[in-house]
C-alpha positions in Angstrom: 16.5 25.4 30.0 14.1 23.5 27.8 15.2 19.7 26.7 13.2 18.6 23.8 12.8 14.9 23.0 11.5 13.4 19.9 9.9 10.0 20.5 9.0 7.3 17.7 5.0 7.3 16.4 3.0 4.4 15.8 2.9 6.0 12.1 5.1 4.2 9.4 3.3 5.9 6.3 1.6 9.2 5.9 -0.3 8.4 2.9 0.2 4.6 1.5 -1.4 3.5 -1.5 -3.5 0.3 -0.9 -4.3 -1.7 -4.0 -7.6 -3.3 -4.2 -7.1 -7.0 -4.9 -10.4 -8.2 -5.6 -12.0 -5.2 -8.0 -14.6 -6.3 -9.8 -13.2 -5.3 -13.0 -11.5 -8.3 -14.0 -8.8 -6.3 -16.0 -7.9 -3.9 -13.3 -8.0 -6.8 -10.6 -5.8 -8.8 -12.9 -3.5 -6.0 -13.0 -3.7 -5.0 -9.6 -2.8 -8.4 -8.7 0.5 -8.7 -10.9 3.1 -8.2 -8.4 5.3 -7.1 -11.5 2.8 -4.4 -12.1 2.4 -3.2 -8.6 6.6 -3.0 -8.0 6.9 -1.0 -11.2 4.1 1.6 -10.2 6.4 2.0 -6.9 9.6 2.4 -8.3 7.9 5.3 -10.3 7.3 7.1 -7.5 9.7 10.2 -6.1 9.4 9.7 -2.8 12.2 12.2 -2.2 10.0 15.1 -3.6 6.8 13.8 -2.1 9.2 14.6 1.3 10.2 17.7 0.2 7.1 19.2 -1.1 4.6 17.8 1.3 6.8 17.3 4.5 9.6 20.1 4.5 12.0 17.1 4.1 11.3 15.6 7.6 10.2 12.2 6.4 11.9 9.4 5.0 10.8 7.2 1.9 9.5 3.4 3.1 7.7 1.2 2.8 5.8 1.8 5.9 6.1 -1.8 7.5 7.8 -1.0 11.1 9.1 1.5 13.4 12.7 1.5 13.7 12.2 1.2 17.4 10.0 -2.2 17.3 13.1 -5.5 17.2 11.4 -6.8 14.5 12.4 -4.1 11.9 14.3 -4.9 8.9 15.3 -1.6 7.3 16.0 -3.5 3.5 12.2 -5.2 4.0 11.1 -1.2 4.8 12.9 0.3 2.1 12.7 -2.3 -0.7 11.7 -0.6 -4.3 11.2 2.5 -2.9 14.0 4.2 -4.7 12.9 6.6 -7.7 13.6 4.6 -11.2 11.4 5.2 -13.7 13.2 4.0 -16.5 12.8 0.5 -14.5 9.4 1.2 -13.8 8.7 1.5 -17.7 11.0 -1.7 -18.5 8.6 -3.5 -16.3 5.5 -2.2 -17.4 6.7 -3.0 -21.2 7.9 -5.8 -20.3 3.9 -6.7 -19.1 2.9 -6.2 -22.9 1.6 -3.0 -21.8 3.3 -1.3 -25.0 0.1 0.2 -26.8 -0.7 3.3 -26.0 -3.5 6.0 -27.0 -3.0 9.5 -28.9 -2.6 11.0 -25.5 0.1 8.4 -24.6 -1.4 6.4 -22.3 -0.8 2.8 -21.6 -3.4 0.5 -23.1 -5.3 -2.2 -21.1 -5.8 -5.9 -22.7 -9.7 -4.7 -23.5 -8.1 -1.6 -25.5 -9.0 0.9 -23.1 -6.5 3.4 -21.3 -5.5 2.1 -18.0 -6.7 4.5 -15.7 -6.9 4.6 -11.8 -8.7 6.3 -9.3 -7.2 7.1 -5.8 -10.3 7.4 -3.3 -8.5 9.6 -0.3 -10.5 11.2 3.1 -10.8 14.7 2.6 -9.9 15.3 5.8 -6.2 13.5 5.5 -4.5 16.6 3.3 -1.4 14.4 3.5 -3.1 11.4 1.6 -4.9 13.7 -1.0 -1.6 16.0 -1.7 0.3 12.8 -2.0 -2.4 11.0 -4.4 -1.9 13.9 -6.4 1.8 13.8 -6.8 1.7 10.4 -7.4 -1.0 10.7 -9.9 1.5 13.1 -11.7 4.4 10.2 -11.7 2.4 7.4 -12.5 1.2 9.5 -15.6 4.8 10.0 -16.8 4.6 5.9 -16.8 1.6 6.0 -19.2 -1.0 5.2 -16.5 -4.0 7.4 -16.0 -4.5 8.5 -12.6 -6.9 10.8 -10.7 -7.6 11.5 -6.8 -11.1 11.6 -5.6 -11.3 12.9 -2.2 -14.4 11.7 -0.2 -16.2 12.4 2.8 -15.4 9.7 5.7 -18.6 7.9 5.7 -18.6 8.0 1.9 -15.4 6.6 1.8 -16.0 3.5 4.1 -19.0 3.0 2.8 -16.9 2.4 -0.6 -14.8 0.1 0.5 -16.9 -2.2 2.7 -18.9 -2.4 -0.7 -15.6 -2.8 -3.0 -16.3 -0.7 -5.3 -12.8 0.9 -5.2 -9.7 0.9 -7.0 -6.9 2.6 -4.7 -6.9 4.0 -1.4 -4.6 6.5 -0.3 -4.0 6.2 3.6 -1.8 6.1 6.6 -0.7 3.4 8.4 -0.4 3.4 12.1 0.9 0.4 13.2 4.6 0.6 13.7 4.7 0.1 17.4 1.9 -2.3 18.2 1.4 -4.2 14.8 -0.3 -7.4 16.7 -3.0 -4.9 17.5 -3.7 -2.5 15.0 -3.0 -4.5 12.3 -3.1 -2.6 9.4 -1.1 -5.2 7.7 -3.8 -7.9 8.2 -5.9 -8.7 5.3 -8.4 -5.6 5.6 -10.9 -3.9 3.2 -8.3 -1.6 2.2 -7.0 -3.5 0.2 -8.7 -7.2 -0.2 -12.4 -6.8 0.7 -13.5 -9.9 -1.1 -11.2 -11.8 0.4 -11.6 -10.7 3.9 -15.0 -11.3 3.5 -14.1 -14.7 2.6 -11.6 -15.1 5.8 -14.2 -14.0 8.2 -17.4 -15.9 6.9 -14.9 -19.6 7.0 -15.4 -19.4 3.2 -19.2 -18.8 2.8 -18.7 -15.9 1.6 -16.1 -13.9 -0.5 -13.5 -15.1 -2.7 -11.0 -17.4 -1.6 -7.4 -15.6 -1.1 -4.2 -16.7 -1.9 -2.0 -18.9 0.3 0.4 -15.3 1.1 -2.9 -13.9 2.4 -4.1 -17.0 4.2 -0.7 -17.2 6.2 -1.0 -13.2 7.4 -4.3 -14.4 8.8 -3.0 -17.4 10.3 -0.2 -15.3 12.3 -3.1 -12.8 13.2 -5.3 -14.8 14.3 -3.8 -17.6 15.7 0.2 -17.9 15.9 1.1 -14.5 17.2 -1.5 -14.0 19.6 -0.9 -17.1 21.2 2.7 -17.6 22.0 3.9 -16.1 24.9 7.4 -16.0 23.8 8.6 -12.0 22.8 11.6 -13.6 20.5 8.9 -16.0 18.4 6.3 -13.3 18.4 8.7 -11.3 16.5 9.8 -13.6 14.4 5.7 -14.1 13.2 6.2 -9.9 12.9 9.1 -10.2 10.5 7.3 -12.8 8.4 4.2 -10.3 8.1 6.4 -8.1 6.9 8.4 -9.9 4.6 5.2 -11.2 3.2 4.2 -7.6 2.5 7.6 -6.4 1.1 7.3 -9.6 -1.2 3.7 -9.2 -2.3 3.3 -5.1 -2.2 -0.5 -5.3 -2.1 0.4 -2.0 0.3 2.7 0.4 -1.4 4.4 2.9 1.2 5.6 6.4 0.0 6.9 8.5 3.0 6.7 8.7 6.7 7.7 10.7 9.6 9.2 8.6 11.8 9.8 11.4 14.7 6.2 13.1 16.0 
């Protein structure tokens, strides 16, 4: 007789989308730093279809903030903007003034060029590559041109460290021990120059906004210093709330049981 026991995985997203907040192109940077732009692109993703096509229906749509087993988990925070609502996504993009389109139907940037996004992914992570391909199709329906560029691991890390990327498709695995794995800390995955500023005490890079400084403060000082589990969970919940409000990382689908 056999008994199968399922346990929660540390993974909270099999392929999330990390928007480079310090991109060198000032127009793309302005779009990526616009919270409503990121919300629109999140609402334009059909996560249920991704779940069924890539994960055999075993996953669940979420932003990838915490595992359900964690005492700081809040479902409303983890599921924010995960519904598929392309009509609302298009309405938001129109409200941002992105109403002009080229002959192929792609929305135009403020400089008259089509909005085009390259999604990079590890070539050995097929779920990230496949999810990125589906996301590119959903964003095309919103008038956003996107292509997926799978890269070898060392080249991908070189791009991240050099701030030479637009959007990264990459998993998140800090759902059980977020203060150890720190995927939601300010990382080169989504803000290379902000992270450099924080690492160097403001001597290099670019100064981040207050919310990002607050994340850094929690990770490097408060959460690590407290001996109170209750206080630690309050701080972890604050981390997740900051991310759900700002959506620098847009989650897709996760398989919580592994």
